[in-house]
C-alpha positions in Angstrom: 19.8 5.9 -1.9 20.1 9.6 -1.0 16.7 11.0 -2.1 14.6 12.8 0.4 11.0 11.5 0.5 7.9 12.1 2.5 5.9 9.2 4.0 2.4 10.1 5.3 1.9 6.7 7.0 2.7 5.3 10.4 6.1 4.0 11.6 4.8 0.5 11.3 3.7 1.1 7.7 7.0 2.6 6.7 8.8 -0.5 8.2 6.6 -2.7 6.1 7.3 -0.6 3.0 11.0 -0.7 3.5 10.9 -4.5 4.2 8.9 -5.0 0.9 11.4 -2.8 -1.0 14.3 -4.8 0.5 12.6 -8.1 -0.5 12.1 -6.9 -4.1 15.4 -5.0 -4.6 17.1 -5.6 -7.9 19.7 -2.9 -7.6 23.0 -3.9 -9.3 25.9 -4.6 -6.9 27.9 -1.8 -8.5 26.9 1.3 -10.3 24.6 4.3 -9.7 21.5 2.6 -11.1 18.6 1.9 -8.8 15.9 -0.8 -9.2 12.2 -0.1 -9.6 11.5 -0.8 -6.0 13.9 1.8 -4.7 12.9 4.3 -7.5 9.4 4.2 -5.9 10.8 6.1 -2.9 11.4 9.1 -5.1 7.8 9.3 -6.3 5.6 11.0 -3.7 2.5 10.5 -5.7 3.1 6.7 -6.0 3.9 6.5 -2.3 0.6 8.3 -1.4 -1.4 6.0 -3.7 0.4 2.9 -2.3 -0.5 4.0 1.2 -4.2 4.6 0.2 -4.4 1.1 -1.5 -2.7 -0.5 1.5 -5.2 1.1 4.0 -8.4 0.6 1.9 -7.6 -2.6 0.0 -9.0 -4.9 2.7 -12.3 -3.1 2.6 -12.7 -3.7 -1.1 -11.7 -7.4 -0.8 -14.4 -7.8 2.0 -16.9 -6.0 -0.2 -16.3 -8.5 -2.9 -16.7 -11.4 -0.5 -19.9 -10.1 1.1 -21.6 -8.6 -2.0 -25.1 -9.9 -2.4 -26.7 -10.9 -5.7 -29.5 -8.3 -5.3 -28.2 -5.2 -7.1 -30.7 -3.0 -5.2 -29.1 -3.8 -1.9 -26.4 -1.7 -0.5 -23.6 -4.1 0.5 -21.5 -1.3 2.1 -23.9 -1.1 5.0 -23.8 -4.9 5.5 -20.0 -5.3 5.9 -18.5 -6.2 9.2 -16.9 -3.3 11.1 -13.5 -2.4 9.9 -10.8 -2.9 12.5 -8.8 0.1 13.5 -5.1 0.0 12.7 -2.8 1.0 15.5 
C-alpha cells in the first residue's frame, strides 16, 4: 500500500493499529485491490475517530460499570482515576 497517511497517535498505538490491520487483512494475493482494513489507512477522518475511541473507550466502559441507579448523582465524579498511557 503506497498511500501517505497521517497518524496522530503514539508509536505504540500505530504498532497496535498495524498489527490489527495485519490480523484482519483480506487483500487478494494478486491484484491491485485492497481490503477494508488496509483501505482504512487512506481515510484520515476514520483514523482520527478510531484513535479517539481507542483512547476514550475504557472510560465509557468503566462509566457503565460504575453508574449508580440514582439518576441525580453524577457518576463521572465517582469513577476511579484514569491511568495515564505512556
